[in-house]
Backbone as CSV, one residue per row, in Angstrom:
resi,resn,N_x,N_y,N_z,CA_x,CA_y,CA_z,C_x,C_y,C_z
1,MET,71.122,-94.507,-237.684,70.759,-93.879,-238.834,69.663,-92.973,-238.612
2,ASP,69.501,-91.707,-238.746,68.392,-90.716,-238.570,67.568,-90.590,-239.959
3,GLU,66.352,-90.467,-239.879,65.636,-90.218,-240.983,66.127,-89.074,-241.779
4,GLU,66.559,-88.081,-241.079,67.231,-86.787,-241.886,68.365,-87.086,-242.672
5,ASP,69.054,-88.228,-242.399,70.273,-88.784,-243.308,69.742,-89.234,-244.551
6,LEU,68.470,-89.567,-244.713,67.944,-90.274,-246.093,67.303,-89.352,-246.841
7,THR,66.866,-88.078,-246.189,66.196,-87.085,-247.046,67.134,-86.136,-247.716
8,PRO,67.070,-85.906,-248.939,67.891,-84.978,-249.723,67.904,-83.589,-249.133
9,GLY,69.037,-82.978,-248.860,69.019,-81.578,-248.276,68.663,-80.562,-249.413
10,LYS,68.168,-79.375,-248.901,67.868,-78.303,-249.730,69.124,-77.402,-249.825
11,LYS,69.466,-77.186,-251.016,70.635,-76.327,-251.112,70.186,-74.898,-251.078
12,PRO,71.040,-74.091,-250.506,70.553,-72.689,-250.384,70.752,-71.997,-251.859
13,ALA,70.065,-71.060,-251.901,70.100,-70.374,-253.280,71.426,-69.452,-253.279
14,PRO,71.905,-69.271,-254.254,73.164,-68.602,-254.332,72.969,-66.974,-254.043
15,PRO,73.880,-66.296,-253.402,73.606,-64.854,-253.093,73.374,-64.143,-254.312
16,LYS,72.430,-63.221,-254.154,72.143,-62.257,-255.342,73.372,-61.354,-255.595
17,ASP,73.596,-61.124,-256.902,74.670,-60.191,-257.256,74.136,-58.788,-256.977
18,LEU,74.648,-58.041,-255.891,74.212,-56.939,-255.678,74.956,-55.841,-256.390
19,THR,76.071,-55.996,-257.087,76.599,-55.025,-257.941,75.813,-54.592,-259.027
20,LEU,74.962,-55.516,-259.540,74.089,-55.009,-260.697,72.853,-53.966,-260.269
21,LEU,72.610,-53.973,-259.067,71.551,-53.014,-258.483,72.013,-51.766,-258.270
22,GLY,70.962,-50.653,-258.529,71.160,-49.392,-258.199,70.892,-49.068,-256.729
23,ILE,71.029,-47.911,-256.252,70.733,-47.600,-254.884,69.342,-47.782,-254.609
24,ALA,68.328,-47.340,-255.330,66.977,-47.420,-255.090,66.499,-48.878,-255.071
25,GLU,67.133,-49.682,-255.975,66.885,-50.972,-255.912,67.467,-51.863,-254.773
26,LEU,68.537,-51.559,-254.358,69.092,-51.901,-253.106,68.170,-51.697,-251.894
27,GLU,67.831,-50.377,-251.821,66.778,-50.008,-250.855,65.662,-50.825,-250.804
28,GLU,65.109,-51.144,-251.926,63.703,-51.945,-251.991,63.989,-53.304,-251.638
29,TYR,65.311,-53.895,-251.970,65.766,-55.189,-251.710,65.772,-55.396,-250.103
30,ILE,66.441,-54.356,-249.582,66.485,-54.320,-248.172,65.188,-54.276,-247.297
31,ALA,64.278,-53.472,-247.945,62.984,-53.384,-247.386,62.214,-54.635,-247.378
32,GLY,62.239,-55.301,-248.480,61.790,-56.747,-248.738,62.335,-57.620,-247.667
33,LEU,63.770,-57.673,-247.502,64.281,-58.404,-246.563,63.831,-58.092,-245.124
34,LYS,63.696,-56.975,-244.651,63.220,-56.562,-243.331,61.725,-57.073,-243.177
35,GLY,61.044,-56.956,-244.252,59.695,-57.548,-244.185,59.756,-59.140,-243.774
36,GLU,60.516,-59.710,-244.599,60.724,-61.200,-244.319,61.072,-61.628,-242.872
37,ILE,62.134,-60.575,-242.457,62.550,-60.903,-241.090,61.518,-60.657,-239.999
38,ALA,60.686,-59.728,-240.215,59.548,-59.410,-239.422,58.816,-60.482,-239.366
39,ARG,58.297,-60.923,-240.528,57.367,-62.095,-240.554,57.936,-63.236,-239.910
40,ALA,59.212,-63.634,-240.062,59.780,-64.785,-239.352,59.781,-64.574,-237.835
41,GLU,60.172,-63.339,-237.571,59.951,-63.044,-236.015,58.587,-63.250,-235.395
42,ALA,57.612,-62.731,-236.112,56.235,-63.054,-235.719,55.909,-64.472,-235.630
43,GLU,56.422,-65.266,-236.453,56.017,-66.814,-236.482,56.803,-67.307,-235.338
44,ILE,58.050,-66.992,-234.947,58.742,-67.434,-233.950,58.012,-67.074,-232.472
45,ALA,57.582,-65.813,-232.423,56.743,-65.351,-231.112,55.519,-66.186,-231.025
46,GLU,54.869,-66.365,-232.205,53.695,-67.331,-232.237,53.904,-68.848,-231.687
47,LYS,54.959,-69.259,-232.161,55.382,-70.722,-231.741,55.990,-70.672,-230.364
48,ARG,56.521,-69.542,-229.893,56.875,-69.675,-228.512,55.614,-69.515,-227.491
49,LYS,54.686,-68.796,-227.949,53.445,-68.759,-227.272,52.739,-70.058,-227.194
50,HIS,52.756,-70.659,-228.219,51.904,-72.113,-228.427,52.846,-73.030,-227.367
51,ARG,54.074,-73.045,-227.530,54.977,-73.864,-226.764,54.872,-73.690,-225.250
52,GLY,54.814,-72.279,-224.974,54.578,-71.953,-223.458,53.312,-72.440,-223.006
53,GLY,52.312,-72.436,-223.743,50.721,-72.951,-223.289,51.004,-74.491,-223.112
54,ALA,51.598,-75.117,-224.062,51.715,-76.447,-223.940,52.516,-76.900,-222.781
55,GLU,53.596,-76.376,-222.558,54.558,-76.549,-221.329,53.789,-76.312,-220.132
56,ALA,53.055,-75.299,-219.906,52.118,-75.067,-218.733,51.186,-76.062,-218.556
57,LEU,50.645,-76.615,-219.514,49.509,-77.555,-219.582,50.227,-78.977,-219.064
58,PHE,51.314,-79.255,-219.417,52.053,-80.451,-218.981,52.654,-80.457,-217.618
59,ARG,52.858,-79.274,-217.123,53.586,-79.183,-215.888,52.641,-79.385,-214.661
60,ARG,51.342,-79.391,-215.028,50.362,-79.530,-213.951,50.298,-80.998,-213.398
């Protein structure tokens, strides 16, 4: 049994009801999502950089 089996899982938030939003609000929503995507991609790049450094160190 893994430790992950013992911890309660985080349930994803239900999808936002987009039918209630106007065009401008949808555009703002998309802009916010794109900002979050960019932030996540930057974090991935940073972690890959650190991982690459660690792998290079241990290959020696």
